[in-house]
Steps between C-alpha positions, in 0.01 A plus 500: 500500500302381197412153378697572182818582690458195720446279195821636347686413821336158511602425142859596578525306828275191483507200268237518226406144598307649792191596302266775619124508439469872577721805536343586837754549778331440833537754778240375749208260513200420718267202462401506129652837405847608388640852464799546269802729524313768304209490746249322276262249658429156351263221598700180519339199333835318481590486872862418426379200294266352764728576794273745680175318569493693828588827326798734512622556855217337688526648853509160669778375269707816548458484878614136507812577297584806712472287814730237351752770406529583869601141578723368218508508118707192412667205666454236225251250636744218422753654741291664774131406462200699621151413621313709243635278217371191684157647576449621141584151375243362743238742366564408137500129583153544649368720218608304191246253355557133574409271788855393578798613706693785337832678533628828355820673394544872434704650218502842337336494155235307310759363260705378795192331644445319169864394480481357851171322432666321209802414716273359771295301248812347348642416840175340615437293188849422376379611157612791284240595239251784552193585292361852467236668283506726198437861600612439857743736670729375777784751517816629334761272656616217274263235633227765515563588136503134400161446665351820360290436191577821313815572302486879443630681700596249767722248319637697205879516488567298814615178339411144588245446773534230771407156372224260596231772481196434282194706407141419413220740400303665779123452458360823355181433306498859371813408305390154397653283772256301712578330830475162326749610235744620764475168682544315171816703437634387837433136417660544159804653670524190721481278194740690276747705704532420869423194712255612771711301747777753436280805569552662840230766477241683297484872576191706427361845575137448610435827318768593249645842574726631225338243272169687494298436819353171376363277778567129501160323478401311815460172312845544347663562836333189643615290203851641533506398867386148407764476228772607743385247758492224238865555407646616832549855368486799735262785421643850553257793516666828410297745711752783472247731332173335606558478874376699798135584424552611138261238356237538771647217708827502694655287224376418152526129577227555762261513203583137417417169666861385483820623662852544367796320655711817490395865475714799409413846633645851480370841378219598740626279782683792663313804369789653307797352687710225334387161627410169339418155626459135412250300702428133448449153640729460799668181379570656159633825649736294720655317202798737452774467759600778743662784306337399173243777531521860613668824406671792671198729479233229505233586755635848571357622834343812346319296235389248762357777719319650202354160404356447847329838468373417149335181623339696784368765260353241262301353789408821680389684185338191344697549180393170343137612494602850400694359202183332378298820539757716322550249220125479448478877474788516251368219280151651502640828366700316234196296395304824453757605238477196272268666250690830495843335488460204261873424526426329833548125451473385860458621859610263774667426828418388853480745788690819421741326259325615186583555135353622173624361169485680166487380140541691176160562338626440147702183548345362817853438626641609838582872495794608714481836326150570631584387854804726506296789362257467790790482745666815367177702489420394857850590614461847354177533699668387822433126517787247501416175318699191401471286188579129488433181305697298249363732230525818711129572444380475860467773761524361853363677803693474826387795708547467876210317661497781756422763235240752620159476330519857372847447353382180330206691354733769366727232349207323331389830347851552359512142374165534323598832340833354386342192341239708320766738374722215380209337317393827338855555372507179292 
């Protein structure tokens, strides 16, 4: 069975709307390595798009799921509840930043978590408008698309988006937007387009994911919190990609002096099993009436069991500190290449949520072509990378935080060789 034959079958059977970054068909995986159907080994620096902070098939996660399989696989918590759902909610309530009482709900996907956060915010405030940021990504459902600050490929061809959603620029000084300018844009929005007394929530990724791995400045986040408090607006932190040790803290908001009212989580929460959550101030979370929240598969027992194991692994293996060590090693290698690879425009990211951005040497403009060239060369050498950013000129690094030191070293050698080769080919 070859990749070519599988691709032919895929093209005949699956909608083209399900895009594929590679033509690798996975056969097995372990920690930070994947072997395809043809037997070739790859080092995985994508981790299912930040889902596998604890690696492929972490033994503790697999054991927890196997144990749950021996008990039950589904009852629907809204029909026949189970203790593990309750205890995981208790753990998240204790872990999330904020010195206030919290409550949690579990759903299945990050987009579903975002949708429910908006529902909860509207129910709690009696307001309808929501503000998001350019470059942000919040999912592919209709409200998720409306909140997402990137048209191609997420909104093209899908018609009108839900109303009462507004966007302002995210502060990225590299692209000419300061924190002060972003705040000024918010105030201009209040003056020209939407009464702040009609705004239910502002949603923000503390570090933009798909948008390019740009971190929100600490001063900006503090000012945003103050602005929300001034107008009775709820602050939603989208931690779907940033959560669970990726940034060197359990949550990216742990890097800030302020807390969000609501937090959305998914991806690495359950180490590869579908699970998402919304955690927030108890009185806000209780605003919807019974039956207003939930879902048939929300808080599936297998995902809940996996999530308990993930939280244990993060603590037992000190993954927050390890994320900082690994990210430092990666950024040091990238910094050593600045002179040899002049296309490098920026190297950034907290913990092990890192990125390198490329510009064209002739025009000085963002170069998606160069970033994709590096990605393809690396793939041919056995390293899986992902690009991102509004301009497509950023490579983001999302290797499992559990990656072995020797495998990381091998990956960094491939990355360096691929960047040098791409630069030499210009």
